[in-house]
C-alpha positions in Angstrom: -2.2 1.4 21.1 -5.4 1.6 19.7 -7.3 -1.8 19.2 -7.4 -1.3 14.8 -4.3 -0.5 15.0 -2.9 -3.3 17.0 -5.0 -5.8 14.3 -3.3 -4.2 11.8 0.2 -4.4 13.6 -0.8 -8.3 13.7 -1.6 -8.9 10.3 1.2 -7.0 9.0 3.9 -9.1 11.3 2.5 -12.4 10.3 2.1 -11.2 6.7 5.9 -10.9 6.5 5.7 -14.8 5.9 3.9 -13.6 2.8 6.8 -11.1 2.0 9.0 -13.9 2.0 7.2 -16.3 -0.5 7.1 -13.4 -2.7 10.6 -12.8 -2.4 12.1 -16.3 -2.5 9.5 -17.1 -5.6 10.3 -13.9 -7.6 13.9 -13.4 -6.8 14.8 -16.9 -9.2 13.1 -15.0 -12.3 16.2 -12.3 -11.9 18.9 -14.3 -10.9 18.4 -16.9 -13.0 20.1 -15.1 -16.3 23.5 -14.6 -14.1 23.0 -18.5 -12.5 22.6 -20.0 -16.4 25.4 -18.2 -17.4 27.8 -19.0 -14.7 26.8 -23.0 -14.3 25.6 -23.4 -18.1 22.4 -24.7 -16.5 20.2 -26.8 -19.2 16.6 -26.5 -19.4 15.6 -28.9 -17.5 18.4 -27.6 -14.8 16.7 -24.4 -15.1 13.4 -26.5 -14.4 14.5 -27.7 -11.3 16.2 -24.2 -9.9 13.3 -22.8 -10.2 10.7 -25.8 -9.1 12.5 -27.3 -6.1 11.0 -24.1 -4.2 7.6 -25.4 -5.4 8.6 -29.7 -4.2 9.4 -27.6 -0.9 6.5 -26.2 -0.3 4.4 -29.4 -1.4 5.9 -30.8 1.6 5.6 -28.0 3.6 2.1 -27.5 3.1 1.0 -31.2 4.1 3.7 -32.0 6.9 3.1 -29.0 9.1 -1.0 -29.5 8.7 -1.6 -31.4 12.0 1.8 -29.3 13.2 -0.2 -26.3 13.2 -3.3 -28.1 14.9 -1.2 -29.2 17.6 1.8 -26.7 18.5 -0.8 -23.6 17.4 -0.6 -21.1 14.6 2.3 -18.5 16.3 4.6 -21.4 17.1 4.5 -23.0 13.7 5.2 -19.6 11.7 7.7 -19.1 14.3 9.1 -22.8 12.8 9.1 -21.3 9.1 11.0 -18.2 10.0 13.6 -20.1 11.3 13.9 -22.2 8.3 13.7 -19.2 6.1 16.9 -18.0 7.8 18.7 -21.7 7.1 17.6 -21.4 3.1 18.8 -17.7 2.6 22.2 -18.5 3.9 22.5 -22.0 1.7 21.2 -20.7 -1.1 23.6 -17.1 -0.9 26.9 -19.9 -0.5 25.8 -22.8 -2.8 29.2 -23.2 -4.3 27.4 -25.6 -7.3 24.1 -26.3 -8.6 22.8 -29.2 -6.4 23.3 -26.8 -3.4 21.5 -24.3 -4.6 18.5 -26.6 -5.6 18.8 -27.7 -1.8 18.5 -24.0 -0.6 15.8 -23.6 -2.4 14.4 -26.8 -1.4 14.7 -25.5 1.9 12.7 -22.0 1.4 10.0 -24.4 -0.1 9.7 -26.0 3.1 9.2 -22.7 5.1 6.8 -20.9 2.2 4.8 -24.0 2.4 4.4 -23.4 5.9 3.6 -19.9 6.0 1.4 -20.3 2.8 -1.7 -21.6 4.6 -0.7 -20.9 8.4 -0.4 -17.3 7.8 -3.9 -17.0 6.5 -5.6 -18.7 8.7 -3.6 -16.9 11.6 -4.6 -13.7 10.4 -8.4 -15.0 9.8 -9.0 -16.7 12.7 -7.8 -13.3 14.5 -9.7 -10.8 12.6 -12.9 -9.7 12.9 -15.1 -10.3 10.4 -16.2 -7.2 8.9 -12.2 -6.7 8.6 -11.1 -10.6 7.6 -10.9 -10.4 4.0 -9.0 -6.8 4.7 -6.6 -8.5 6.8 -6.1 -11.7 5.0 -5.4 -10.2 2.2 -2.7 -8.4 3.6 -1.2 -11.7 2.9 -1.3 -11.4 -0.8 0.0 -8.0 -0.4 3.1 -8.8 1.2 3.6 -11.7 -1.8 3.4 -8.9 -4.1 5.9 -6.8 -2.1 8.1 -9.4 -2.0 7.8 -10.1 -5.4 8.5 -6.5 -6.6 11.5 -6.4 -3.9 13.1 -9.2 -5.7 12.8 -7.9 -8.8 14.3 -4.5 -7.4 17.5 -6.6 -6.0 17.8 -8.4 -9.2 18.0 -4.5 -10.9 20.5 -3.1 -8.3 22.8 -5.9 -8.0 22.7 -7.2 -11.7 26.4 -5.2 -12.4 28.0 -7.1 -9.5 30.0 -9.6 -9.5 28.5 -12.7 -8.0 24.9 -10.3 -7.7 22.7 -13.0 -7.7 24.7 -14.3 -4.0 23.5 -11.0 -3.1 20.2 -11.4 -4.3 19.7 -14.2 -2.0 21.4 -12.9 0.3 19.0 -10.6 0.8 16.4 -12.6 1.8 17.9 -13.3 5.2 16.6 -9.6 6.6 12.8 -10.7 6.4 13.6 -13.9 7.4 14.7 -12.2 10.7 12.3 -9.7 10.9 9.4 -12.7 10.7 11.6 -14.7 13.7 11.4 -11.8 15.9 7.9 -10.5 15.1 6.3 -13.5 15.9 7.5 -13.2 19.4 5.1 -10.2 19.7 2.2 -11.3 18.5 -0.6 -13.6 20.7 -1.8 -17.2 20.0 -5.1 -17.3 17.8 -8.0 -17.5 20.1 -9.6 -20.1 18.5 -6.5 -22.6 18.7 -6.6 -21.8 22.4 -10.3 -22.5 22.7 -10.1 -25.7 20.6 -7.1 -26.6 24.0 -9.2 -25.6 26.5 -7.5 -22.4 27.4 -10.2 -20.4 27.2 -9.0 -17.5 29.4 -6.0 -17.2 27.9 -8.5 -16.7 24.4 -10.3 -14.1 26.5 -7.3 -12.3 26.9 -6.7 -11.8 23.8 -10.1 -11.3 22.8 -10.2 -8.7 24.9 -6.9 -6.9 23.5 -8.6 -6.7 20.1 -11.8 -6.4 20.7 -14.1 -3.9 22.9 -15.3 -6.2 26.0 -18.6 -7.1 25.1 -18.0 -7.7 21.7 -14.8 -9.8 23.2 -17.4 -11.7 25.1 -19.9 -12.4 22.6 -17.0 -13.8 20.5 -15.7 -15.8 23.2 -19.3 -17.3 23.3 -19.5 -17.9 19.8 -16.2 -19.6 19.9 -17.3 -21.5 22.6 -20.8 -22.6 20.9 -18.8 -23.9 17.9 -17.0 -26.1 19.5 -19.5 -27.4 22.1 -21.2 -28.4 19.1 -18.6 -30.5 17.9 -17.5 -31.5 21.5 -18.6 -35.3 20.7 -16.6 -35.2 17.1 -13.4 -36.2 17.5 -11.0 -34.7 14.7 -10.7 -36.7 11.9 -9.1 -35.9 8.4 -11.1 -38.0 6.3 -14.3 -36.1 7.2 -12.7 -33.3 4.6 -13.7 -35.7 1.9 -17.3 -36.1 3.6 -20.6 -35.1 1.0 -21.1 -32.0 3.6 -17.8 -30.9 3.0 -18.0 -31.5 -1.0 -18.1 -27.5 -2.2 -15.5 -26.1 0.6 -13.1 -29.1 -0.6 -14.1 -28.3 -4.3 -13.1 -25.0 -3.6 -9.9 -25.4 -1.8 -8.5 -27.1 -4.9 -10.5 -25.6 -7.7 -9.1 -22.0 -6.7 -6.0 -22.7 -7.4 -6.0 -25.1 -10.2 -7.7 -22.3 -11.7 -5.1 -19.5 -10.0 -2.5 -21.8 -11.3 -3.2 -22.8 -14.9 -4.0 -19.4 -15.2 -0.3 -19.0 -15.8 0.6 -16.3 -13.1 3.9 -17.8 -12.6 4.9 -18.4 -15.9 4.7 -14.7 -15.3 6.4 -14.0 -11.9 9.0 -16.9 -12.8 9.4 -16.3 -16.1 8.6 -12.7 -16.9 12.4 -11.6 -18.4 12.3 -14.2 -20.8 9.1 -13.4 -22.1 10.0 -9.9 -22.6 13.2 -10.9 -24.0 10.7 -13.1 -26.4 8.6 -10.0 -27.5 12.1 -8.3 -28.4 13.3 -7.0 -25.4 17.5 -7.1 -25.2 18.5 -9.1 -22.4 20.0 -7.5 -19.4 18.8 -4.2 -17.8 15.7 -4.0 -20.6 14.0 -6.9 -19.8 14.5 -6.9 -16.0 13.0 -3.1 -15.5 10.2 -4.2 -17.4 10.1 -7.3 -15.2 10.5 -4.8 -12.2 7.3 -3.0 -13.9 5.4 -6.3 -13.1 5.9 -6.3 -9.4 4.6 -2.5 -9.2 1.5 -3.1 -11.0 0.8 -6.4 -8.7 1.4 -4.6 -5.8 -0.5 -1.5 -6.4 -3.5 -3.8 -7.5 -3.3 -6.0 -4.6 -3.7 -2.5 -2.8 -7.3 -2.5 -4.7 -8.3 -6.1 -3.2 -7.0 -5.0 -0.1 -9.7 -1.6 -0.2 -12.7 -3.3 -1.9 -12.6 -6.7 -1.1 -14.8 -6.8 2.2 -16.7 -3.8 0.1 -18.1 -5.5 -3.0 -17.7 -9.2 -1.5 -15.6 -12.0 -2.9 -17.7 -13.2 -6.0 -17.9 -9.7 -7.8 -14.1 -9.5 -7.7 -14.0 -13.3 -8.7 -16.0 -12.6 -12.0 -14.5 -9.3 -12.8 -11.2 -10.9 -12.4 -11.2 -14.1 -14.8 -12.7 -11.7 -17.3 -9.8 -9.6 -17.5 -7.2 -12.3 -17.4 -9.0 -13.7 -19.9 -9.0 -11.2 -22.2 -5.6 -10.1 -21.2 -3.9 -13.6 -21.9 -5.8 -14.1 -25.4 -3.8 -10.5 -26.3 -0.8 -12.0 -25.4 -1.6 -15.2 -27.6 -2.4 -13.4 -30.0 0.6 -11.0 -30.3 2.4 -14.4 -30.3 1.1 -15.7 -33.1 1.2 -12.6 -35.2 4.5 -10.7 -34.9 5.6 -11.4 -38.0 3.6 -9.3 -39.3 2.9 -6.9 -36.6 6.4 -6.0 -36.4 8.6 -5.7 -33.0 7.1 -2.6 -31.5 3.3 -3.4 -31.6 4.6 -7.0 -30.3 6.8 -5.3 -27.7 3.4 -3.2 -26.7 0.6 -5.7 -26.7 3.2 -8.7 -24.8 3.7 -6.0 -21.9 0.7 -4.3 -22.2 -1.1 -7.8 -22.1 0.9 -9.0 -19.0 0.7 -5.9 -17.0 -3.3 -5.7 -17.7 -3.3 -9.6 -16.7 -1.4 -9.0 -13.7 -4.2 -6.5 -12.2 -6.8 -8.5 -12.9 -5.0 -11.4 -11.4 -4.0 -9.4 -8.5 -7.7 -7.8 -7.5 -9.0 -11.7 -7.4 -7.5 -14.7 -8.2 -4.3 -14.0 -6.0 -5.8 -12.9 -2.9 -9.4 -15.0 -2.9 -7.1 -18.2 -3.0 -5.6 -17.4 0.3 -8.5 -15.8 1.7 -10.9 -18.5 0.8 -9.3 -21.3 1.8 -9.2 -19.7 5.1 -12.8 -19.5 5.4 -14.9 -22.4 4.7 -13.5 -25.2 6.8 -14.8 -26.0 10.1 -12.2 -25.2 13.0 -11.6 -28.8 14.1 -10.2 -29.5 10.8 -9.5 -26.0 9.4 -5.3 -26.7 9.8 -5.3 -30.1 7.9 -8.0 -28.7 5.6 -6.0 -25.3 5.0 -2.7 -27.3 4.4 -4.0 -29.6 2.0 -5.4 -26.5 -0.1 -2.0 -24.8 0.4 -0.6 -28.3 -0.9 -2.5 -28.0 -4.2 -1.5 -24.7 -4.6 1.7 -25.9 -5.0 1.7 -29.1 -6.7 -0.6 -27.0 -9.7 2.5 -24.0 -9.4 5.1 -27.0 -9.2 3.5 -28.1 -12.9 3.1 -24.9 -14.4 6.4 -23.5 -14.1 8.7 -27.0 -14.8 6.9 -26.9 -18.0 6.4 -23.4 -19.1 10.8 -23.7 -20.2 10.5 -26.8 -21.6 6.9 -25.2 -23.3 8.2 -21.7 -24.0 11.3 -23.2 -26.4 8.6 -25.5 -28.7 6.1 -24.5 -31.1 3.6 -23.3 -28.6 6.1 -20.9 -26.4 7.2 -19.3 -30.1 2.9 -19.3 -31.8 1.6 -18.0 -28.5 -0.1 -21.7 -27.9 0.9 -21.7 -24.3 -1.6 -18.3 -23.4 -4.2 -19.9 -25.6 -4.1 -22.9 -23.1 -4.1 -20.2 -20.2 -7.0 -18.5 -21.5 -9.0 -21.5 -21.6 -8.4 -22.6 -18.1 -9.6 -18.8 -16.9 -12.6 -19.1 -19.4 -13.8 -22.4 -17.1 -12.8 -20.8 -13.9 -16.2 -18.6 -14.9 -18.6 -21.8 -14.8 -16.5 -22.7 -10.9 -17.4 -19.2 -10.0 -20.8 -19.3 -10.9 -21.7 -23.0 -9.7 -19.1 -23.5 -6.7 -17.8 -20.4 -4.9 -20.6 -18.8 -2.4 -20.0 -15.2 -0.9 -18.8 -15.6 2.7 -18.8 -11.2 2.8 -19.7 -10.1 6.1 -20.0 -13.5 7.7 -18.6 -14.5 10.9 -16.2 -18.2 10.7 -18.6 -19.5 13.3 -21.0 -18.7 10.9 -19.6 -20.2 7.7 -19.1 -23.3 9.8 -22.7 -23.6 10.8 -23.5 -23.6 7.2 -22.0 -26.9 7.0 -23.4 -28.6 9.9 -26.6 -27.9 8.7 -25.8 -29.7 5.3 
């Protein structure tokens, strides 16, 4: 196997965690109508059924940050795969809503772990010229997982207890991740941080040419030597010299989540029903279209992220999502005068265009930036904190959407105008906070903060 092919294999195995992320967050979209019908869930219970994953995600991202620094990137992903297996089984056999919520809490715990450990692991394995592309595999896998969950929803919709089959399907990628992580190496940067330089060199020689591997090891070792007299301390993240990385890690996910992405991912079936699509197969098929657009658009990000750079794609995505969200808001506000057919065109078209621009920018850039901007010494903790904010903001968007959708803000499109304003604020964030990391090694970025 060539070294380039090996890198793609390692990234693909690790990114299976992203596939599970996408599947287990997206499957509730298509399963929820059938669960509501069987158990007569209230709007609040519906919110908890969706948001339990997000609460588990917050816990997983916080609890596992220091474990990743202590145990290693590989073993923490193996732990996550075991939790995925347990959560998939529990949600599929749940005899009552409380059991379903408990299973989704477990799935959220695992998702919280992989949401920071997988991008971190890939970033530390990848050469600088491929890092954007390979880390974006994680976001691509998320979109594929979402699409697969929607397809499972469509395939099992007419089966008795079909929603249970939808959850059972998540067991397969969980088992794949568990097996696959035993076949890939540990992060060489983590090995160096633990004094296991010889093992790190073995890994680097597997993925680089010998001369490049030696240079890479020298750079990593030099960065570690520069920091050898400074013990890891999570409080350093809040020091003045790391203020910009901290703002990036929080701000990128605030803009990402309050752009309304997971209101669309979790509730697109409901949004299309509000736009006049009949319930059942028609709305679910429109939702499958969301998954297809999401996946194809993320492929564009994989192709061009290292070529164009982070900031140009961020600007493009923010402008595109603002226009599409404003279109959706306009469609619902004037729905009485537009007519049903035009409302369907504008709402579905607006959602699809929104997904396209989000998938080439805010989607992959959140995970990529938090895996790049922090020093190695505290990278595990700092990345887990960034992941926590992703789930924290995601929770509030997802929990409040069904409540707001039932209010006047939902019926007149006001909720989408709120999301539009957040995205416009994101343009200021992109201009004054985010910096370009294209072509820089992780050690180059670390030296940038060391010089502050």
